C-alpha positions, 0 to 999 in steps of 0.5 A: 137342379134341373130335371128333364121329362120327355113325354111320348104319346099318340095324339090320335089315341089320347090327349097330352093331359091323359098322357101326363095323368098316366105318367103320374099315375093319377087323373089330371083333376086329382093332380096336386096344384104345382102352378104356384111353385113354378113362378118362384122356381123361374125367379130362382133360375133367372137369378142363377143365370144372371149370377152365372153371366156376371163376372166375379167381383174379384176379377179386374175388368178389362178397360174398354177399347178406345173407340175410333176417332169420329170425323168432325161433325158440322153443326147438326142443327143446320140441315139442307131443309133449313138452308132451303127454307131461308133461300126460298124466303129470300127468293120470294122477297125478290132478292134473287141476285143476293141469293145467287151471289151468296151461293157463288161465294161458296163456289156453287150455282145451285143449293144442291151443290153446297157441301154439308160442311158449309151449311152453318156459314151459308145459313149465317150469310143467308140470314143476313140477306133475309134480315 
């Protein structure tokens, strides 16, 4: 059961507490303590709302629609940062010619042109050079 109470008052003439006291016919200080019953009612309201939103157990659940097929992913552990770190180590080791040859094997001349799908294979090749 739900009860809605509308209180209209002029804030320049009285406070909300005074308006409520008038409505109840008593002073607010003498009003019975009702705060203790509020949390219980809220719990009941939440339980009622939850029960209302849940599907009845007798109805069969509709099967979830099949998700759209995801495109094949590359190895998520290999990033451009990983490749760049290995390439930097190779370059600092004085193996620039080997680094250039490895990039050319993938049809590029600079690291930024390497396709993300080629990262795992390029990483293996660079690790072999850097070993």
